[in-house]
mmCIF file of the N, C-alpha and C atoms, coordinates in Angstrom:
data_MODEL
# 
_entry.id   MODEL 
# 
loop_
_atom_site.group_PDB 
_atom_site.id 
_atom_site.type_symbol 
_atom_site.label_atom_id 
_atom_site.label_alt_id 
_atom_site.label_comp_id 
_atom_site.label_asym_id 
_atom_site.label_entity_id 
_atom_site.label_seq_id 
_atom_site.pdbx_PDB_ins_code 
_atom_site.Cartn_x 
_atom_site.Cartn_y 
_atom_site.Cartn_z 
_atom_site.occupancy 
_atom_site.B_iso_or_equiv 
_atom_site.pdbx_formal_charge 
_atom_site.auth_seq_id 
_atom_site.auth_comp_id 
_atom_site.auth_asym_id 
_atom_site.auth_atom_id 
_atom_site.pdbx_PDB_model_num 
ATOM 1   N N  . MET A 1 1  ? -2.349 -10.920 -13.410 1.00 0.00 ? 1  MET A N  1 
ATOM 2   C CA . MET A 1 1  ? -1.206 -11.565 -12.994 1.00 0.00 ? 1  MET A CA 1 
ATOM 3   C C  . MET A 1 1  ? -0.403 -11.435 -11.473 1.00 0.00 ? 1  MET A C  1 
ATOM 4   N N  . LYS A 1 2  ? 0.110  -12.063 -10.757 1.00 0.00 ? 2  LYS A N  1 
ATOM 5   C CA . LYS A 1 2  ? 0.564  -11.944 -9.354  1.00 0.00 ? 2  LYS A CA 1 
ATOM 6   C C  . LYS A 1 2  ? 1.438  -10.668 -9.052  1.00 0.00 ? 2  LYS A C  1 
ATOM 7   N N  . GLY A 1 3  ? 1.237  -10.031 -7.668  1.00 0.00 ? 3  GLY A N  1 
ATOM 8   C CA . GLY A 1 3  ? 1.553  -8.923  -7.333  1.00 0.00 ? 3  GLY A CA 1 
ATOM 9   C C  . GLY A 1 3  ? 2.567  -9.329  -5.740  1.00 0.00 ? 3  GLY A C  1 
ATOM 10  N N  . MET A 1 4  ? 3.617  -9.015  -5.080  1.00 0.00 ? 4  MET A N  1 
ATOM 11  C CA . MET A 1 4  ? 4.413  -9.305  -3.954  1.00 0.00 ? 4  MET A CA 1 
ATOM 12  C C  . MET A 1 4  ? 4.552  -7.998  -2.994  1.00 0.00 ? 4  MET A C  1 
ATOM 13  N N  . ILE A 1 5  ? 4.170  -7.762  -2.436  1.00 0.00 ? 5  ILE A N  1 
ATOM 14  C CA . ILE A 1 5  ? 4.751  -6.255  -1.125  1.00 0.00 ? 5  ILE A CA 1 
ATOM 15  C C  . ILE A 1 5  ? 5.048  -6.347  -0.426  1.00 0.00 ? 5  ILE A C  1 
ATOM 16  N N  . VAL A 1 6  ? 6.134  -5.750  -0.249  1.00 0.00 ? 6  VAL A N  1 
ATOM 17  C CA . VAL A 1 6  ? 7.280  -5.313  1.364   1.00 0.00 ? 6  VAL A CA 1 
ATOM 18  C C  . VAL A 1 6  ? 7.027  -4.157  1.479   1.00 0.00 ? 6  VAL A C  1 
ATOM 19  N N  . ILE A 1 7  ? 7.228  -4.366  2.791   1.00 0.00 ? 7  ILE A N  1 
ATOM 20  C CA . ILE A 1 7  ? 6.977  -2.952  3.478   1.00 0.00 ? 7  ILE A CA 1 
ATOM 21  C C  . ILE A 1 7  ? 7.891  -2.606  4.524   1.00 0.00 ? 7  ILE A C  1 
ATOM 22  N N  . ASN A 1 8  ? 8.775  -1.851  4.082   1.00 0.00 ? 8  ASN A N  1 
ATOM 23  C CA . ASN A 1 8  ? 9.987  -1.701  5.315   1.00 0.00 ? 8  ASN A CA 1 
ATOM 24  C C  . ASN A 1 8  ? 8.938  -1.403  6.738   1.00 0.00 ? 8  ASN A C  1 
ATOM 25  N N  . ARG A 1 9  ? 9.222  -2.111  7.557   1.00 0.00 ? 9  ARG A N  1 
ATOM 26  C CA . ARG A 1 9  ? 8.252  -1.585  9.061   1.00 0.00 ? 9  ARG A CA 1 
ATOM 27  C C  . ARG A 1 9  ? 9.138  -0.510  9.944   1.00 0.00 ? 9  ARG A C  1 
ATOM 28  N N  . GLU A 1 10 ? 10.674 -1.076  9.856   1.00 0.00 ? 10 GLU A N  1 
ATOM 29  C CA . GLU A 1 10 ? 11.108 0.950   10.292  1.00 0.00 ? 10 GLU A CA 1 
ATOM 30  C C  . GLU A 1 10 ? 11.126 1.837   9.691   1.00 0.00 ? 10 GLU A C  1 
ATOM 31  N N  . PHE A 1 11 ? 10.353 1.771   8.525   1.00 0.00 ? 11 PHE A N  1 
ATOM 32  C CA . PHE A 1 11 ? 10.210 3.302   8.363   1.00 0.00 ? 11 PHE A CA 1 
ATOM 33  C C  . PHE A 1 11 ? 9.122  4.051   8.727   1.00 0.00 ? 11 PHE A C  1 
ATOM 34  N N  . CYS A 1 12 ? 7.854  2.438   7.797   1.00 0.00 ? 12 CYS A N  1 
ATOM 35  C CA . CYS A 1 12 ? 6.936  3.697   8.103   1.00 0.00 ? 12 CYS A CA 1 
ATOM 36  C C  . CYS A 1 12 ? 5.889  3.733   9.658   1.00 0.00 ? 12 CYS A C  1 
ATOM 37  N N  . LYS A 1 13 ? 5.479  4.661   9.095   1.00 0.00 ? 13 LYS A N  1 
ATOM 38  C CA . LYS A 1 13 ? 4.882  5.597   10.112  1.00 0.00 ? 13 LYS A CA 1 
ATOM 39  C C  . LYS A 1 13 ? 3.745  5.744   10.737  1.00 0.00 ? 13 LYS A C  1 
ATOM 40  N N  . GLY A 1 14 ? 2.747  4.299   9.956   1.00 0.00 ? 14 GLY A N  1 
ATOM 41  C CA . GLY A 1 14 ? 1.450  4.272   10.520  1.00 0.00 ? 14 GLY A CA 1 
ATOM 42  C C  . GLY A 1 14 ? 0.135  5.541   9.964   1.00 0.00 ? 14 GLY A C  1 
ATOM 43  N N  . CYS A 1 15 ? 1.025  5.947   8.956   1.00 0.00 ? 15 CYS A N  1 
ATOM 44  C CA . CYS A 1 15 ? -0.339 6.745   8.285   1.00 0.00 ? 15 CYS A CA 1 
ATOM 45  C C  . CYS A 1 15 ? -1.604 6.534   8.006   1.00 0.00 ? 15 CYS A C  1 
ATOM 46  N N  . LEU A 1 16 ? -1.511 5.298   7.392   1.00 0.00 ? 16 LEU A N  1 
ATOM 47  C CA . LEU A 1 16 ? -2.428 4.062   6.919   1.00 0.00 ? 16 LEU A CA 1 
ATOM 48  C C  . LEU A 1 16 ? -3.081 4.162   5.626   1.00 0.00 ? 16 LEU A C  1 
ATOM 49  N N  . TYR A 1 17 ? -2.564 5.168   4.659   1.00 0.00 ? 17 TYR A N  1 
ATOM 50  C CA . TYR A 1 17 ? -2.404 5.694   3.268   1.00 0.00 ? 17 TYR A CA 1 
ATOM 51  C C  . TYR A 1 17 ? -2.665 4.796   2.567   1.00 0.00 ? 17 TYR A C  1 
ATOM 52  N N  . CYS A 1 18 ? -1.658 3.637   2.983   1.00 0.00 ? 18 CYS A N  1 
ATOM 53  C CA . CYS A 1 18 ? -1.213 2.363   1.913   1.00 0.00 ? 18 CYS A CA 1 
ATOM 54  C C  . CYS A 1 18 ? -2.635 1.286   1.871   1.00 0.00 ? 18 CYS A C  1 
ATOM 55  N N  . VAL A 1 19 ? -3.832 1.428   3.399   1.00 0.00 ? 19 VAL A N  1 
ATOM 56  C CA . VAL A 1 19 ? -4.393 0.513   4.171   1.00 0.00 ? 19 VAL A CA 1 
ATOM 57  C C  . VAL A 1 19 ? -5.537 1.594   3.146   1.00 0.00 ? 19 VAL A C  1 
ATOM 58  N N  . ASP A 1 20 ? -5.512 2.280   3.016   1.00 0.00 ? 20 ASP A N  1 
ATOM 59  C CA . ASP A 1 20 ? -7.347 3.260   2.105   1.00 0.00 ? 20 ASP A CA 1 
ATOM 60  C C  . ASP A 1 20 ? -6.554 3.579   1.140   1.00 0.00 ? 20 ASP A C  1 
ATOM 61  N N  . ALA A 1 21 ? -5.907 2.739   0.599   1.00 0.00 ? 21 ALA A N  1 
ATOM 62  C CA . ALA A 1 21 ? -5.265 3.220   -1.059  1.00 0.00 ? 21 ALA A CA 1 
ATOM 63  C C  . ALA A 1 21 ? -5.252 1.505   -1.592  1.00 0.00 ? 21 ALA A C  1 
ATOM 64  N N  . CYS A 1 22 ? -5.342 0.904   -1.262  1.00 0.00 ? 22 CYS A N  1 
ATOM 65  C CA . CYS A 1 22 ? -5.578 -0.572  -2.014  1.00 0.00 ? 22 CYS A CA 1 
ATOM 66  C C  . CYS A 1 22 ? -6.824 -1.259  -1.643  1.00 0.00 ? 22 CYS A C  1 
ATOM 67  N N  . PRO A 1 23 ? -7.264 -1.258  -3.312  1.00 0.00 ? 23 PRO A N  1 
ATOM 68  C CA . PRO A 1 23 ? -8.460 -1.501  -3.559  1.00 0.00 ? 23 PRO A CA 1 
ATOM 69  C C  . PRO A 1 23 ? -9.055 -2.885  -3.528  1.00 0.00 ? 23 PRO A C  1 
ATOM 70  N N  . LEU A 1 24 ? -7.718 -4.317  -2.761  1.00 0.00 ? 24 LEU A N  1 
ATOM 71  C CA . LEU A 1 24 ? -8.522 -4.845  -2.344  1.00 0.00 ? 24 LEU A CA 1 
ATOM 72  C C  . LEU A 1 24 ? -8.250 -5.478  -1.138  1.00 0.00 ? 24 LEU A C  1 
ATOM 73  N N  . GLY A 1 25 ? -7.707 -4.828  -0.147  1.00 0.00 ? 25 GLY A N  1 
ATOM 74  C CA . GLY A 1 25 ? -7.324 -4.986  1.625   1.00 0.00 ? 25 GLY A CA 1 
ATOM 75  C C  . GLY A 1 25 ? -6.150 -5.683  0.860   1.00 0.00 ? 25 GLY A C  1 
ATOM 76  N N  . VAL A 1 26 ? -5.072 -5.412  1.055   1.00 0.00 ? 26 VAL A N  1 
ATOM 77  C CA . VAL A 1 26 ? -3.969 -6.822  1.401   1.00 0.00 ? 26 VAL A CA 1 
ATOM 78  C C  . VAL A 1 26 ? -3.512 -5.713  2.206   1.00 0.00 ? 26 VAL A C  1 
ATOM 79  N N  . ILE A 1 27 ? -3.023 -4.858  2.268   1.00 0.00 ? 27 ILE A N  1 
ATOM 80  C CA . ILE A 1 27 ? -2.362 -4.206  4.165   1.00 0.00 ? 27 ILE A CA 1 
ATOM 81  C C  . ILE A 1 27 ? -3.685 -4.156  4.767   1.00 0.00 ? 27 ILE A C  1 
ATOM 82  N N  . ILE A 1 28 ? -2.548 -4.881  6.219   1.00 0.00 ? 28 ILE A N  1 
ATOM 83  C CA . ILE A 1 28 ? -3.529 -4.660  7.404   1.00 0.00 ? 28 ILE A CA 1 
ATOM 84  C C  . ILE A 1 28 ? -2.536 -4.164  8.037   1.00 0.00 ? 28 ILE A C  1 
ATOM 85  N N  . VAL A 1 29 ? -2.827 -3.367  9.677   1.00 0.00 ? 29 VAL A N  1 
ATOM 86  C CA . VAL A 1 29 ? -1.926 -3.354  10.127  1.00 0.00 ? 29 VAL A CA 1 
ATOM 87  C C  . VAL A 1 29 ? -1.494 -3.977  11.838  1.00 0.00 ? 29 VAL A C  1 
ATOM 88  N N  . GLU A 1 30 ? 0.037  -3.403  11.797  1.00 0.00 ? 30 GLU A N  1 
ATOM 89  C CA . GLU A 1 30 ? 0.380  -4.757  12.565  1.00 0.00 ? 30 GLU A CA 1 
ATOM 90  C C  . GLU A 1 30 ? 0.371  -4.103  14.105  1.00 0.00 ? 30 GLU A C  1 
ATOM 91  N N  . ASP A 1 31 ? -0.416 -5.013  14.928  1.00 0.00 ? 31 ASP A N  1 
ATOM 92  C CA . ASP A 1 31 ? -0.726 -4.618  16.616  1.00 0.00 ? 31 ASP A CA 1 
ATOM 93  C C  . ASP A 1 31 ? 0.626  -4.009  17.526  1.00 0.00 ? 31 ASP A C  1 
ATOM 94  N N  . LYS A 1 32 ? 1.945  -4.596  17.029  1.00 0.00 ? 32 LYS A N  1 
ATOM 95  C CA . LYS A 1 32 ? 2.796  -4.272  17.236  1.00 0.00 ? 32 LYS A CA 1 
ATOM 96  C C  . LYS A 1 32 ? 3.919  -3.358  16.922  1.00 0.00 ? 32 LYS A C  1 
ATOM 97  N N  . PHE A 1 33 ? 3.805  -2.920  18.106  1.00 0.00 ? 33 PHE A N  1 
ATOM 98  C CA . PHE A 1 33 ? 4.960  -0.606  17.611  1.00 0.00 ? 33 PHE A CA 1 
ATOM 99  C C  . PHE A 1 33 ? 6.423  -1.207  16.606  1.00 0.00 ? 33 PHE A C  1 
ATOM 100 N N  . ASN A 1 34 ? 6.690  -0.197  15.831  1.00 0.00 ? 34 ASN A N  1 
ATOM 101 C CA . ASN A 1 34 ? 8.141  -0.261  15.751  1.00 0.00 ? 34 ASN A CA 1 
ATOM 102 C C  . ASN A 1 34 ? 8.857  -0.305  16.190  1.00 0.00 ? 34 ASN A C  1 
ATOM 103 N N  . GLU A 1 35 ? 10.530 0.665   15.855  1.00 0.00 ? 35 GLU A N  1 
ATOM 104 C CA . GLU A 1 35 ? 11.421 0.763   16.752  1.00 0.00 ? 35 GLU A CA 1 
ATOM 105 C C  . GLU A 1 35 ? 11.353 2.450   16.994  1.00 0.00 ? 35 GLU A C  1 
ATOM 106 N N  . LYS A 1 36 ? 10.578 3.149   16.145  1.00 0.00 ? 36 LYS A N  1 
ATOM 107 C CA . LYS A 1 36 ? 9.787  4.500   16.213  1.00 0.00 ? 36 LYS A CA 1 
ATOM 108 C C  . LYS A 1 36 ? 8.570  4.441   16.841  1.00 0.00 ? 36 LYS A C  1 
ATOM 109 N N  . GLY A 1 37 ? 8.188  3.600   17.079  1.00 0.00 ? 37 GLY A N  1 
ATOM 110 C CA . GLY A 1 37 ? 6.796  3.790   18.180  1.00 0.00 ? 37 GLY A CA 1 
ATOM 111 C C  . GLY A 1 37 ? 5.347  3.972   17.326  1.00 0.00 ? 37 GLY A C  1 
ATOM 112 N N  . TYR A 1 38 ? 5.401  3.623   15.916  1.00 0.00 ? 38 TYR A N  1 
ATOM 113 C CA . TYR A 1 38 ? 4.091  3.712   15.502  1.00 0.00 ? 38 TYR A CA 1 
ATOM 114 C C  . TYR A 1 38 ? 3.814  2.040   15.615  1.00 0.00 ? 38 TYR A C  1 
ATOM 115 N N  . PHE A 1 39 ? 2.573  1.657   15.002  1.00 0.00 ? 39 PHE A N  1 
ATOM 116 C CA . PHE A 1 39 ? 2.021  -0.202  14.550  1.00 0.00 ? 39 PHE A CA 1 
ATOM 117 C C  . PHE A 1 39 ? 2.591  0.444   12.704  1.00 0.00 ? 39 PHE A C  1 
ATOM 118 N N  . PRO A 1 40 ? 2.938  -0.315  12.096  1.00 0.00 ? 40 PRO A N  1 
ATOM 119 C CA . PRO A 1 40 ? 3.447  0.258   10.890  1.00 0.00 ? 40 PRO A CA 1 
ATOM 120 C C  . PRO A 1 40 ? 2.653  -1.398  10.583  1.00 0.00 ? 40 PRO A C  1 
ATOM 121 N N  . ALA A 1 41 ? 2.149  -0.711  9.183   1.00 0.00 ? 41 ALA A N  1 
ATOM 122 C CA . ALA A 1 41 ? 1.037  -1.384  7.698   1.00 0.00 ? 41 ALA A CA 1 
ATOM 123 C C  . ALA A 1 41 ? 2.492  -2.815  7.672   1.00 0.00 ? 41 ALA A C  1 
ATOM 124 N N  . TYR A 1 42 ? 1.059  -3.670  6.823   1.00 0.00 ? 42 TYR A N  1 
ATOM 125 C CA . TYR A 1 42 ? 2.152  -5.352  6.423   1.00 0.00 ? 42 TYR A CA 1 
ATOM 126 C C  . TYR A 1 42 ? 1.418  -5.689  5.926   1.00 0.00 ? 42 TYR A C  1 
ATOM 127 N N  . PRO A 1 43 ? 1.637  -6.606  4.945   1.00 0.00 ? 43 PRO A N  1 
ATOM 128 C CA . PRO A 1 43 ? 0.923  -6.998  3.833   1.00 0.00 ? 43 PRO A CA 1 
ATOM 129 C C  . PRO A 1 43 ? 0.232  -8.422  4.502   1.00 0.00 ? 43 PRO A C  1 
ATOM 130 N N  . GLY A 1 44 ? -0.716 -8.507  5.260   1.00 0.00 ? 44 GLY A N  1 
ATOM 131 C CA . GLY A 1 44 ? -1.699 -9.260  5.287   1.00 0.00 ? 44 GLY A CA 1 
ATOM 132 C C  . GLY A 1 44 ? -2.386 -9.874  5.233   1.00 0.00 ? 44 GLY A C  1 
ATOM 133 N N  . ASN A 1 45 ? -2.578 -9.788  3.739   1.00 0.00 ? 45 ASN A N  1 
ATOM 134 C CA . ASN A 1 45 ? -2.873 -11.041 2.869   1.00 0.00 ? 45 ASN A CA 1 
ATOM 135 C C  . ASN A 1 45 ? -2.598 -10.764 1.230   1.00 0.00 ? 45 ASN A C  1 
ATOM 136 N N  . PRO A 1 46 ? -1.643 -11.535 1.456   1.00 0.00 ? 46 PRO A N  1 
ATOM 137 C CA . PRO A 1 46 ? -0.522 -11.131 -0.091  1.00 0.00 ? 46 PRO A CA 1 
ATOM 138 C C  . PRO A 1 46 ? -0.754 -11.560 -1.028  1.00 0.00 ? 46 PRO A C  1 
ATOM 139 N N  . GLU A 1 47 ? -1.631 -13.065 -0.772  1.00 0.00 ? 47 GLU A N  1 
ATOM 140 C CA . GLU A 1 47 ? -2.119 -13.888 -1.873  1.00 0.00 ? 47 GLU A CA 1 
ATOM 141 C C  . GLU A 1 47 ? -3.053 -13.011 -3.200  1.00 0.00 ? 47 GLU A C  1 
ATOM 142 N N  . LYS A 1 48 ? -3.575 -11.628 -2.391  1.00 0.00 ? 48 LYS A N  1 
ATOM 143 C CA . LYS A 1 48 ? -4.950 -10.782 -2.637  1.00 0.00 ? 48 LYS A CA 1 
ATOM 144 C C  . LYS A 1 48 ? -4.366 -9.607  -3.955  1.00 0.00 ? 48 LYS A C  1 
ATOM 145 N N  . CYS A 1 49 ? -3.390 -9.892  -4.155  1.00 0.00 ? 49 CYS A N  1 
ATOM 146 C CA . CYS A 1 49 ? -1.762 -8.246  -4.012  1.00 0.00 ? 49 CYS A CA 1 
ATOM 147 C C  . CYS A 1 49 ? -1.601 -8.779  -5.980  1.00 0.00 ? 49 CYS A C  1 
ATOM 148 N N  . THR A 1 50 ? -2.327 -8.232  -6.395  1.00 0.00 ? 50 THR A N  1 
ATOM 149 C CA . THR A 1 50 ? -2.218 -7.971  -7.873  1.00 0.00 ? 50 THR A CA 1 
ATOM 150 C C  . THR A 1 50 ? -1.148 -6.991  -8.730  1.00 0.00 ? 50 THR A C  1 
ATOM 151 N N  . GLY A 1 51 ? -0.145 -6.320  -7.990  1.00 0.00 ? 51 GLY A N  1 
ATOM 152 C CA . GLY A 1 51 ? 1.435  -5.813  -8.623  1.00 0.00 ? 51 GLY A CA 1 
ATOM 153 C C  . GLY A 1 51 ? 0.790  -4.604  -9.012  1.00 0.00 ? 51 GLY A C  1 
ATOM 154 N N  . CYS A 1 52 ? -0.553 -3.623  -8.649  1.00 0.00 ? 52 CYS A N  1 
ATOM 155 C CA . CYS A 1 52 ? -0.694 -2.185  -9.137  1.00 0.00 ? 52 CYS A CA 1 
ATOM 156 C C  . CYS A 1 52 ? 0.043  -1.140  -8.687  1.00 0.00 ? 52 CYS A C  1 
ATOM 157 N N  . ALA A 1 53 ? 0.747  -1.396  -7.388  1.00 0.00 ? 53 ALA A N  1 
ATOM 158 C CA . ALA A 1 53 ? 1.302  -0.477  -6.387  1.00 0.00 ? 53 ALA A CA 1 
ATOM 159 C C  . ALA A 1 53 ? 0.821  1.206   -6.392  1.00 0.00 ? 53 ALA A C  1 
ATOM 160 N N  . ILE A 1 54 ? -0.459 0.650   -6.152  1.00 0.00 ? 54 ILE A N  1 
ATOM 161 C CA . ILE A 1 54 ? -1.053 2.252   -5.793  1.00 0.00 ? 54 ILE A CA 1 
ATOM 162 C C  . ILE A 1 54 ? -0.820 2.192   -4.238  1.00 0.00 ? 54 ILE A C  1 
ATOM 163 N N  . CYS A 1 55 ? -0.550 1.452   -3.609  1.00 0.00 ? 55 CYS A N  1 
ATOM 164 C CA . CYS A 1 55 ? 0.534  1.225   -2.197  1.00 0.00 ? 55 CYS A CA 1 
ATOM 165 C C  . CYS A 1 55 ? 1.354  2.622   -2.073  1.00 0.00 ? 55 CYS A C  1 
ATOM 166 N N  . ALA A 1 56 ? 2.490  1.882   -2.897  1.00 0.00 ? 56 ALA A N  1 
ATOM 167 C CA . ALA A 1 56 ? 3.399  2.046   -2.986  1.00 0.00 ? 56 ALA A CA 1 
ATOM 168 C C  . ALA A 1 56 ? 3.617  3.898   -3.558  1.00 0.00 ? 56 ALA A C  1 
ATOM 169 N N  . GLN A 1 57 ? 2.941  4.043   -4.142  1.00 0.00 ? 57 GLN A N  1 
ATOM 170 C CA . GLN A 1 57 ? 2.772  5.725   -4.786  1.00 0.00 ? 57 GLN A CA 1 
ATOM 171 C C  . GLN A 1 57 ? 2.230  6.341   -3.743  1.00 0.00 ? 57 GLN A C  1 
ATOM 172 N N  . MET A 1 58 ? 0.980  5.920   -3.010  1.00 0.00 ? 58 MET A N  1 
ATOM 173 C CA . MET A 1 58 ? 0.755  6.718   -1.562  1.00 0.00 ? 58 MET A CA 1 
ATOM 174 C C  . MET A 1 58 ? 1.868  6.285   -0.488  1.00 0.00 ? 58 MET A C  1 
ATOM 175 N N  . CYS A 1 59 ? 2.200  6.240   -0.468  1.00 0.00 ? 59 CYS A N  1 
ATOM 176 C CA . CYS A 1 59 ? 3.126  6.459   0.738   1.00 0.00 ? 59 CYS A CA 1 
ATOM 177 C C  . CYS A 1 59 ? 4.160  6.981   0.691   1.00 0.00 ? 59 CYS A C  1 
ATOM 178 N N  . PRO A 1 60 ? 3.663  8.338   1.683   1.00 0.00 ? 60 PRO A N  1 
ATOM 179 C CA . PRO A 1 60 ? 5.576  8.930   1.953   1.00 0.00 ? 60 PRO A CA 1 
ATOM 180 C C  . PRO A 1 60 ? 6.621  9.079   2.507   1.00 0.00 ? 60 PRO A C  1 
ATOM 181 N N  . GLU A 1 61 ? 6.729  7.440   2.883   1.00 0.00 ? 61 GLU A N  1 
ATOM 182 C CA . GLU A 1 61 ? 8.123  7.299   4.030   1.00 0.00 ? 61 GLU A CA 1 
ATOM 183 C C  . GLU A 1 61 ? 8.833  6.284   2.925   1.00 0.00 ? 61 GLU A C  1 
ATOM 184 N N  . ILE A 1 62 ? 8.234  6.109   1.390   1.00 0.00 ? 62 ILE A N  1 
ATOM 185 C CA . ILE A 1 62 ? 8.669  5.348   0.633   1.00 0.00 ? 62 ILE A CA 1 
ATOM 186 C C  . ILE A 1 62 ? 9.503  4.271   1.580   1.00 0.00 ? 62 ILE A C  1 
ATOM 187 N N  . ALA A 1 63 ? 8.460  2.770   1.917   1.00 0.00 ? 63 ALA A N  1 
ATOM 188 C CA . ALA A 1 63 ? 8.831  1.723   2.724   1.00 0.00 ? 63 ALA A CA 1 
ATOM 189 C C  . ALA A 1 63 ? 8.106  0.960   2.222   1.00 0.00 ? 63 ALA A C  1 
ATOM 190 N N  . ILE A 1 64 ? 7.515  1.024   1.068   1.00 0.00 ? 64 ILE A N  1 
ATOM 191 C CA . ILE A 1 64 ? 6.806  -0.058  -0.182  1.00 0.00 ? 64 ILE A CA 1 
ATOM 192 C C  . ILE A 1 64 ? 7.565  -0.175  -0.981  1.00 0.00 ? 64 ILE A C  1 
ATOM 193 N N  . GLU A 1 65 ? 7.705  -1.347  -1.315  1.00 0.00 ? 65 GLU A N  1 
ATOM 194 C CA . GLU A 1 65 ? 7.944  -1.635  -3.136  1.00 0.00 ? 65 GLU A CA 1 
ATOM 195 C C  . GLU A 1 65 ? 6.683  -3.179  -3.469  1.00 0.00 ? 65 GLU A C  1 
ATOM 196 N N  . VAL A 1 66 ? 7.087  -3.064  -4.983  1.00 0.00 ? 66 VAL A N  1 
ATOM 197 C CA . VAL A 1 66 ? 5.762  -3.313  -4.854  1.00 0.00 ? 66 VAL A CA 1 
ATOM 198 C C  . VAL A 1 66 ? 6.404  -4.175  -6.363  1.00 0.00 ? 66 VAL A C  1 
ATOM 199 N N  . PHE A 1 67 ? 6.342  -6.270  -6.466  1.00 0.00 ? 67 PHE A N  1 
ATOM 200 C CA . PHE A 1 67 ? 6.729  -6.851  -7.200  1.00 0.00 ? 67 PHE A CA 1 
ATOM 201 C C  . PHE A 1 67 ? 6.056  -7.501  -7.940  1.00 0.00 ? 67 PHE A C  1 
ATOM 202 N N  . LYS A 1 68 ? 6.151  -7.748  -9.557  1.00 0.00 ? 68 LYS A N  1 
ATOM 203 C CA . LYS A 1 68 ? 5.008  -8.320  -10.407 1.00 0.00 ? 68 LYS A CA 1 
ATOM 204 C C  . LYS A 1 68 ? 6.101  -9.319  -11.361 1.00 0.00 ? 68 LYS A C  1 
ATOM 205 N N  . GLU A 1 69 ? 4.632  -10.142 -10.878 1.00 0.00 ? 69 GLU A N  1 
ATOM 206 C CA . GLU A 1 69 ? 5.282  -11.926 -11.363 1.00 0.00 ? 69 GLU A CA 1 
ATOM 207 C C  . GLU A 1 69 ? 3.998  -12.156 -12.893 1.00 0.00 ? 69 GLU A C  1 
ATOM 208 N N  . GLU A 1 70 ? 5.149  -12.092 -13.721 1.00 0.00 ? 70 GLU A N  1 
ATOM 209 C CA . GLU A 1 70 ? 3.984  -12.525 -14.957 1.00 0.00 ? 70 GLU A CA 1 
ATOM 210 C C  . GLU A 1 70 ? 3.161  -14.146 -14.900 1.00 0.00 ? 70 GLU A C  1 
ATOM 211 N N  . ASP A 1 71 ? 2.476  -14.161 -15.611 1.00 0.00 ? 71 ASP A N  1 
ATOM 212 C CA . ASP A 1 71 ? 1.878  -15.470 -15.156 1.00 0.00 ? 71 ASP A CA 1 
ATOM 213 C C  . ASP A 1 71 ? 2.172  -16.802 -16.564 1.00 0.00 ? 71 ASP A C  1 
ATOM 214 N N  . GLU A 1 72 ? 2.092  -17.652 -16.001 1.00 0.00 ? 72 GLU A N  1 
ATOM 215 C CA . GLU A 1 72 ? 2.774  -18.269 -17.068 1.00 0.00 ? 72 GLU A CA 1 
ATOM 216 C C  . GLU A 1 72 ? 2.012  -19.202 -18.175 1.00 0.00 ? 72 GLU A C  1 
# 
């Protein structure tokens, strides 16, 4: 199964819970501030995402959505 992760960079406060929680290293930290002055997380390795959604469960700001694509 393949997953797709979407992170709202303006909701993200850069706590890095998602980075620590992701078992496959999909999420990394941007090197530019968002509007609130935080370095937000983003899916730097999206091809590795399986859609497990652990990152979304860990996000206190509800800034992450995860979608799953069924294999054909």
